[in-house]
N, C-alpha and C positions, 0 to 999 in steps of 0.2 A: 532519492537516496537519503539515508538516515543513519546516524550513529546510535540511535535508540531503537534498533530493529526489533528487539525482543519485546519491549514494552509496547511499541506501535503495532506490531503483528498481533499481539494478544488483544489490544484494544479494538482492532478491526475485526478480528474473529468474533469477539463478544458482540460487537455492534451489528454485524451482518449475518452471523451464523453461516459463514462460508470460508473457504480456504484463502490462504495468502501464500504465495511462493516467495521464498527468500533466495536471492542470487548473489554470489560474491562478485564484487567489482573493485576497481581501483580508480581513484580520482586521477584524471590525466594531468591536472595542474599540480596537485599536491603529492601525487603518488602515494596517498594513504589508502589503506584498505577501507572499503565501504560495503554496505549491503543495499541491495535494491529489492524492494518489496513490490510485488505485483498482485493485484486483485481485480476482479470485475464486479462492478456495481450497477445498479439501475440509475437512470437520471434522477429519480426521486430520492435517491439515497446520497446524491452528490453534496449537498449542503452540509448534512450531518457528518459526512466523511471528512470534508475539509475542516470542519470545526474540531473533529477528533484529532486529525493530524496536527493542526496548529496547537492544540492543547498539549499533546504528548511531545512534540518536537517542533517548535516554531522555526527551526533552522533546516527542516527537511526540504530537500528539492523535490518538487512534485510535477509530473507530466501527466496531464489528463488528455485521453484520446477517446474518440468515439469508437465503440465496437459494433461492427456490422452483424455479427452472428457468434453464438457461443454453442459449441457442441460438448456433450458430456455433462456431468453432474455439475450444476450451477449452485445448488443449495445443499447443505449437509443434513437435510431432513431424513 
């Protein structure tokens, strides 16, 4: 989750040439509106992705999960 969702989503799109989904959310503790960004990357892109997130928003909450399979368009080529 991030408060810098516009800047971060643009940075991730430039970095990986694929989409980012933005979902509205609310912090359960603060009840403040938040945005959740979701994207799928390869394991080889993880280090660079984490660096980009830390650079754009060091306070971003990040959850990294392993994806077993992707269906549909993965890249924007």
